[in-house]
C-alpha positions in Angstrom: -191.2 270.9 67.9 -189.4 273.5 70.0 -185.9 274.1 68.9 -183.3 272.0 70.7 -181.1 274.8 72.0 -181.2 278.5 72.6 -179.3 281.4 71.0 -176.5 281.1 73.5 -177.4 284.1 75.6 -178.4 283.9 79.3 -181.9 284.6 80.4 -182.4 287.8 82.2 -185.3 286.5 84.3 -186.3 283.1 85.7 -189.8 282.2 86.6 -191.8 279.0 87.0 -194.5 279.9 84.4 -194.6 282.4 81.6 -198.1 283.2 80.3 -198.2 284.7 76.8 -201.3 286.8 76.4 -203.1 288.9 79.1 -206.7 288.4 77.9 -209.2 286.9 80.4 -207.8 283.3 79.8 -204.2 284.4 80.3 -204.9 286.4 83.4 -206.9 283.5 84.8 -204.2 280.9 84.2 -201.7 283.2 86.0 -204.0 283.7 89.0 -204.8 280.0 89.3 -201.1 279.1 89.2 -200.1 281.8 91.5 -202.6 281.0 94.2 -201.1 277.5 94.3 -197.6 278.7 94.8 -196.0 279.1 91.4 -194.0 282.1 90.3 -195.7 283.6 87.3 -195.1 286.3 84.7 -197.5 287.5 82.0 -196.4 289.0 78.7 -198.8 290.9 76.5 -197.9 292.4 73.1 -200.6 295.1 73.4 -199.5 298.3 75.1 -203.0 299.2 76.1 -204.9 296.4 77.8 -208.4 297.7 77.1 -210.1 296.5 73.8 -213.6 296.2 72.5 -215.7 293.5 74.1 -216.6 290.4 72.1 -218.5 288.5 74.8 -221.3 289.6 77.1 -222.2 286.5 79.1 -220.7 284.4 81.8 -222.3 281.0 82.7 -222.6 279.5 86.2 -219.8 277.0 85.8 -217.4 279.8 84.8 -218.6 281.9 87.7 -217.7 279.2 90.1 -214.1 279.2 88.8 -214.0 283.0 89.0 -215.3 282.9 92.5 -212.1 281.1 93.5 -210.2 284.0 92.1 -212.1 286.5 94.1 -213.6 288.6 91.2 -217.2 287.5 91.1 -218.5 290.1 93.6 -217.1 293.0 91.5 -218.6 291.5 88.3 -222.0 291.0 89.9 -222.0 294.6 91.0 -221.3 295.8 87.5 -223.5 293.3 85.6 -226.9 293.9 84.0 -228.6 291.6 86.5 -232.0 293.2 86.5 -232.2 293.8 82.8 -235.4 293.1 81.0 -235.1 291.3 77.7 -237.6 291.3 74.8 -237.6 288.6 72.2 -238.8 289.8 68.7 -240.2 287.0 66.6 -241.9 288.3 63.5 -244.7 290.7 64.6 -244.7 289.3 68.1 -242.7 290.5 71.1 -242.1 288.2 74.1 -240.6 289.2 77.5 -237.9 286.8 78.8 -235.3 287.0 81.6 -231.9 285.4 82.4 -233.6 284.0 85.5 -235.7 281.8 83.2 -232.6 279.8 82.6 -231.6 279.3 86.2 -229.8 276.1 87.3 -229.7 274.6 90.8 -226.3 275.9 91.6 -224.7 278.7 93.7 -224.8 281.0 90.6 -228.2 280.2 89.4 -228.3 282.3 86.3 -225.8 283.6 83.8 -224.2 287.0 84.4 -224.5 289.6 81.6 -221.3 291.6 81.8 -219.0 293.1 79.2 -215.7 291.2 78.5 -213.9 294.5 79.0 -215.1 294.6 82.6 -214.1 291.0 83.1 -210.6 291.7 81.8 -210.3 294.8 84.1 -211.3 292.8 87.1 -208.8 290.0 86.4 -206.0 292.5 85.6 -206.6 294.2 89.0 -206.5 290.8 90.7 -203.2 290.1 88.8 -201.7 293.4 90.0 -203.0 292.8 93.6 -201.3 289.4 93.7 -198.0 290.8 92.7 -197.7 288.9 89.4 -195.7 290.9 86.9 -197.6 291.9 83.7 -195.4 293.1 80.9 -197.2 295.1 78.3 -195.7 295.8 74.9 -193.8 292.5 75.2 -194.3 290.3 72.1 -193.0 286.8 71.9 -190.6 286.4 69.0 -188.7 283.2 69.8 -188.7 280.2 72.2 -186.3 277.4 72.7 -186.5 274.4 75.1 -183.7 273.0 77.2 -183.4 270.4 80.0 -185.0 272.8 82.5 -187.9 274.2 80.5 -188.2 277.0 78.0 -186.2 280.1 77.1 -188.5 282.8 75.7 -187.4 285.9 73.9 -189.7 288.9 74.2 -189.4 291.9 71.9 -190.1 295.2 73.8 -189.7 298.8 73.2 -186.4 298.7 75.0 -185.0 295.8 73.0 -185.1 292.0 73.5 -185.8 290.5 76.9 -185.2 286.9 77.8 -187.2 284.9 80.3 -186.5 281.3 81.3 -189.4 279.3 82.7 -190.3 275.8 83.6 -193.6 276.0 81.6 -194.9 278.4 79.0 -198.7 278.9 78.3 -199.9 280.3 75.0 -203.1 282.4 75.6 -202.4 284.6 72.6 -205.5 284.1 70.5 -206.5 282.3 67.4 -203.4 283.5 65.4 -201.2 282.3 68.3 -197.5 282.9 67.9 -196.9 280.2 70.5 -198.8 277.6 68.6 -197.0 278.5 65.4 -193.6 278.4 67.2 -194.2 274.9 68.5 -195.6 273.8 65.1 -198.9 272.3 66.3 -201.3 271.9 63.4 -204.5 274.0 63.4 -207.5 272.1 61.9 -210.9 273.6 61.1 -213.0 275.4 58.6 -214.4 278.9 58.0 -218.1 279.5 58.1 -220.1 281.3 55.5 -221.3 283.7 58.2 -219.7 286.7 59.9 -220.4 288.5 63.1 -221.2 292.2 63.1 -220.3 294.1 66.2 -221.1 297.8 66.7 -221.4 300.4 69.5 -224.4 302.6 68.6 -226.6 305.5 69.6 -230.1 304.2 69.1 -233.3 306.2 69.3 -236.7 305.1 70.7 -235.3 302.4 73.0 -235.3 302.1 76.7 -231.9 301.7 78.3 -233.4 299.1 80.8 -234.3 296.5 78.2 -232.1 294.3 75.9 -233.4 293.0 72.6 -233.1 289.7 70.8 -234.4 289.5 67.2 -234.8 286.7 64.7 -235.3 287.6 61.1 -234.5 286.4 57.6 -230.8 287.5 57.7 -230.1 286.0 61.1 -230.4 286.6 64.8 -229.2 289.8 66.5 -228.7 291.1 70.0 -228.9 294.6 71.4 -227.4 295.3 74.8 -227.7 298.7 76.6 -224.0 298.4 77.5 -222.1 299.9 74.7 -218.5 301.1 74.7 -216.7 304.0 73.0 -219.1 306.4 74.7 -222.1 304.8 73.0 -225.2 303.4 74.8 -225.8 300.3 72.8 -223.8 297.2 71.7 -225.0 295.3 68.6 -224.0 291.7 68.1 -225.5 290.1 65.0 -224.8 287.3 62.5 -225.2 287.6 58.8 -223.9 286.0 55.5 -220.2 286.9 55.0 -219.6 289.9 52.8 -216.1 289.0 51.6 -212.9 287.1 52.2 -210.6 290.1 52.5 -210.0 289.6 56.3 -208.6 286.4 57.8 -211.1 284.5 60.1 -211.2 285.8 63.7 -209.6 289.2 63.0 -211.4 292.5 63.1 -212.4 293.7 59.6 -213.1 297.2 58.4 -215.9 299.3 60.0 -219.5 298.7 59.0 -221.3 301.6 57.6 -224.4 303.1 59.2 -226.5 302.1 56.2 -225.2 298.5 56.6 -226.0 298.5 60.3 -229.6 299.6 59.5 -229.8 296.7 57.1 -228.5 294.3 59.8 -231.1 295.5 62.3 -233.9 295.1 59.8 -232.6 291.7 58.7 -232.5 290.5 62.4 -235.9 292.0 63.2 -234.4 294.3 65.8 -236.0 297.7 66.9 -234.4 301.1 67.1 -233.3 303.9 64.8 -229.6 304.3 64.3 -228.4 307.8 65.3 -224.6 307.2 65.0 -222.1 304.4 65.2 -219.1 305.1 67.5 -217.3 301.9 66.5 -218.0 298.8 64.4 -216.3 295.8 62.9 -217.1 292.5 61.2 -215.4 289.2 62.0 -215.5 286.2 59.8 -216.5 283.2 61.9 -214.6 279.9 62.0 -214.4 276.6 64.0 -210.9 275.3 64.5 -208.8 273.4 67.1 -205.2 272.7 67.7 -204.2 269.1 67.1 -203.0 268.9 70.7 -202.9 271.4 73.6 -199.4 270.7 74.6 -195.9 270.2 73.3 -193.4 269.3 76.0 -193.3 272.2 78.5 -195.5 274.5 76.3 -199.3 274.6 76.6 -202.1 276.2 74.7 -205.4 277.6 76.3 -208.4 279.6 75.2 -208.5 280.8 71.6 -204.9 279.6 71.0 -206.2 276.1 71.5 -209.8 276.3 70.0 -212.1 278.8 68.4 -215.9 278.6 67.9 -218.7 280.8 66.6 -219.7 283.4 69.3 -223.0 281.5 69.9 -223.8 281.3 73.6 -220.6 283.1 74.6 -219.0 279.6 74.7 -215.5 280.8 73.6 -214.6 282.9 76.6 -216.4 280.5 79.0 -214.6 277.5 77.6 -211.2 279.3 77.8 -211.7 280.3 81.4 -212.4 276.6 82.2 -209.2 275.7 80.4 -207.4 278.1 82.8 -209.0 276.6 85.9 -208.0 273.1 84.7 -204.4 274.0 83.8 -203.2 276.6 86.3 -203.1 274.4 89.4 -201.6 271.5 87.6 -198.6 273.6 86.4 -198.2 274.9 89.9 -198.2 271.4 91.4 -195.7 270.2 88.8 -193.4 273.2 89.7 -193.7 272.3 93.4 -192.6 268.7 93.1 -195.3 266.3 92.1 -194.1 262.8 92.2 -195.7 262.1 88.8 -195.7 265.4 86.9 -196.0 263.8 83.5 -199.3 262.1 84.3 -200.6 265.3 85.9 -199.5 267.5 82.9 -200.8 265.0 80.3 -204.2 265.2 81.9 -204.8 268.7 80.7 -204.9 267.8 77.0 -206.8 264.5 77.8 -209.5 266.4 79.7 -209.9 269.6 77.8 -209.5 268.6 74.1 -212.7 266.4 74.1 -214.6 269.3 75.7 -213.5 271.7 72.9 -214.8 269.2 70.3 -218.2 269.0 72.0 -218.4 272.8 72.4 -217.5 273.2 68.8 -220.4 270.9 67.7 -222.8 272.7 70.1 -221.9 276.2 68.8 -222.1 275.0 65.2 -225.6 273.9 65.7 -226.6 277.2 67.3 -224.9 279.1 64.5 -226.9 277.3 61.9 -230.1 278.3 63.6 -228.8 281.9 64.2 -227.4 282.9 60.9 -227.4 280.2 58.2 -228.8 281.8 55.0 -230.0 278.5 53.5 -233.8 278.1 53.1 -234.5 275.6 56.0 -232.9 277.9 58.5 -234.4 281.1 57.1 -237.8 279.3 57.3 -237.1 278.4 60.9 -236.4 282.1 61.8 -239.1 283.7 59.7 -242.0 281.2 60.0 -241.5 278.6 62.7 -240.3 280.9 65.5 -243.0 283.5 65.0 -245.6 280.8 64.9 -244.6 279.4 68.3 -244.1 282.8 69.8 -247.5 282.7 71.7 -246.3 279.5 73.4 -242.9 280.9 74.5 -244.1 282.2 77.9 -245.6 278.8 78.7 -242.4 277.1 77.6 -240.3 279.4 79.8 -242.4 278.2 82.8 -241.3 274.6 82.1 -238.4 274.6 84.5 -237.1 271.2 83.2 -236.8 272.6 79.7 -235.2 276.0 80.6 -232.9 274.5 83.2 -231.7 271.9 80.7 -230.9 274.7 78.2 -229.1 276.7 80.9 -227.1 273.6 82.1 -226.1 272.8 78.5 -224.7 276.3 77.9 -223.2 276.4 81.3 -221.3 273.2 80.4 -222.6 271.3 83.4 -222.2 268.1 81.2 -218.4 268.4 81.4 -217.0 265.5 83.3 -213.5 264.0 83.6 -214.6 260.5 84.6 -212.2 259.0 82.0 -209.3 261.4 82.9 -205.9 260.0 83.7 -205.9 261.5 87.2 -209.4 260.4 88.2 -209.9 257.5 90.5 -213.1 256.1 92.0 -214.2 253.0 93.8 -217.5 251.4 94.8 -219.7 254.1 93.1 -222.4 252.0 91.6 -225.2 253.6 89.6 -224.9 255.7 86.5 -226.9 258.5 88.0 -224.7 258.9 91.1 -222.1 261.5 91.7 -218.8 260.0 90.3 -215.2 260.8 90.4 -214.5 263.2 87.6 -217.8 265.1 88.0 -218.1 268.7 89.1 -218.8 269.1 92.7 -222.4 270.5 93.2 -222.8 273.3 95.7 -225.0 271.4 98.1 -225.6 272.3 101.8 -223.9 270.0 104.3 -223.3 269.9 108.0 -219.7 269.8 109.2 -218.8 269.7 112.9 -222.4 270.6 113.7 -222.5 273.7 111.5 -224.3 274.1 108.1 -222.1 275.1 105.2 -222.1 275.2 101.4 -219.5 272.8 100.0 -218.2 275.4 97.6 -217.4 277.6 100.6 -215.6 274.7 102.2 -213.5 274.0 99.1 -212.8 277.5 97.9 -209.3 278.0 99.4 -206.3 276.8 97.5 -205.3 273.2 97.5 -207.0 269.8 97.7 -210.1 269.3 99.9 -211.1 266.0 101.2 -214.8 265.6 102.3 -215.5 262.5 104.3 -218.1 260.8 106.3 -218.1 260.8 110.1 -216.8 257.2 110.5 -213.6 257.9 108.6 -210.6 259.5 110.4 -208.3 261.6 108.2 -205.7 264.1 109.0 -204.4 267.1 107.0 -200.8 266.7 105.7 -198.0 268.9 104.5 -196.9 268.7 100.9 -196.5 270.7 97.8 -200.3 271.5 97.8 -202.4 272.0 101.0 -204.8 269.2 101.7 -207.7 270.1 104.0 -210.1 267.5 105.5 -213.7 268.3 106.2 -215.9 265.7 108.1 -219.4 265.8 106.8 -221.9 264.8 109.6 -224.8 264.2 107.2 -223.0 261.9 104.8 -222.8 258.1 104.7 -220.2 257.2 107.4 -217.4 255.9 105.2 -217.7 258.1 102.1 -214.6 260.0 100.9 -214.4 262.6 98.1 -211.3 264.4 97.2 -212.0 267.7 95.4 -209.5 269.2 93.0 -208.6 272.9 93.0 -210.8 273.4 89.9 -213.9 272.1 91.7 -214.0 268.6 90.1 -214.0 265.4 92.1 -210.7 263.7 91.6 -211.2 260.7 93.9 -214.2 258.9 95.4 -214.4 255.9 97.7 -217.3 254.6 99.9 -215.3 252.0 101.9 -213.7 254.5 104.4 -210.2 253.1 103.7 -207.8 256.0 103.3 -204.9 254.0 101.9 -205.8 254.4 98.2 -206.6 258.1 98.9 -203.0 258.4 100.3 -201.6 257.0 97.0 -203.8 259.2 94.9 -202.8 262.4 96.8 -199.1 261.4 96.6 -199.4 260.8 92.9 -201.3 264.0 92.1 -199.9 266.5 94.6 -196.5 265.1 95.5 -197.3 265.0 99.2 -194.5 263.5 101.2 -196.7 262.2 104.1 -199.8 260.0 104.0 -203.1 261.9 104.0 -205.1 259.4 106.0 -203.9 258.6 109.4 -206.0 256.0 110.5 -208.8 253.7 110.9 -212.6 254.1 110.4 -214.3 255.4 113.5 -216.7 253.2 115.4 
């Protein structure tokens, strides 16, 4: 629980939302909230924002949320989009490509881009938006009151107090925010650790990435190193000790150890030098809840997984897309803010549990040292290597793998702010599902629905026989008649790209109620009657 009263000193600053942590998740929360009208401030304890990358992959569902923030074009221009990839299975080498895992969406394939570039793009967007980002500002106390939270930040110039309606902890697995509000942290530490290193490697082409599977685990080599080195190594191996807490950077890994890691993961290349390296003990853990009153948790502060499939940063960015707009709406005067705010934990905590299970299964295959998993890597995978090119041509198989890692399975159908009517059929698009980026015709012109719904606010897509009018309120509501839809269909699309409401009757009255409940609109959204 947050302490019941403050230290008796006035806050020096007031803001709607204080975000603690300026990593990719914190920056994204700030941007999503700001673009929906909230006053936001970001506090970061680091004095230098740049840090070594831990993730290299952004999946299509995450790219959709980043598209709304206007940073995808920059990331695409700096990604390794045309990179060849070689898969090393025993004595066999197989060519693969990210395009093999394409999904039927706007962003068809994952984007290979360093986390440092992602953070830089988001930080520039934060600066361009005018959101203050305080570096060297470490949270060392918070207290709640009737109007929100009083936070105390320790800076080089002394303590600084900020009063906010809501505070969001995006400050990592050892979150100060989570400890301050005494939310339990449940999980376990794996027997494996990740080895990360920036290397100079000989005998390798800089146009090809490498994935190897060997007795010690699975490893990845990307020609996108940092610290003035060409190559980044990411590999999993059995943990070498318990001297470093899970999730934190351990001591450097020696060059001889790195050579052993490459050999154990069946990776090519001769190590010339290591510019930087670390080892990180892996864990799976989750906060017991993602909210305590006006304080919220997102990203690694709420959940941590193994690095398998880059699910950590992708899940955290989806947390940000879900939470940012809700906080902004609550600040703007939602008529039912508690229901809206409670939906964050209700929608995102089950997702974290499922991602944790998925990454645990992948981790066992990647790095578990027990005999069945070693046999899988050293005998089964090399045996099936000749069939891999054929398997990659089976679009149903590869698209399913891509959709799984992209988290296309995430749905909020059972969420507390989801409402749907007359949507028979389990396979049909339901309220709570992500809106697919299909092509439609509106007012005689072809458009992609993600382009129609990219601007801030709620978007209502409706058939031509339903008359709706945009309204004023705490959140913009824009109506789009879809010429090619069934005449009476209505879909309301949330700011995070999920369908919040669906009805096929053409009656706008329940849509009016839903919009008033969720967005706090003061006027009805539907003006009328179905058209003839």
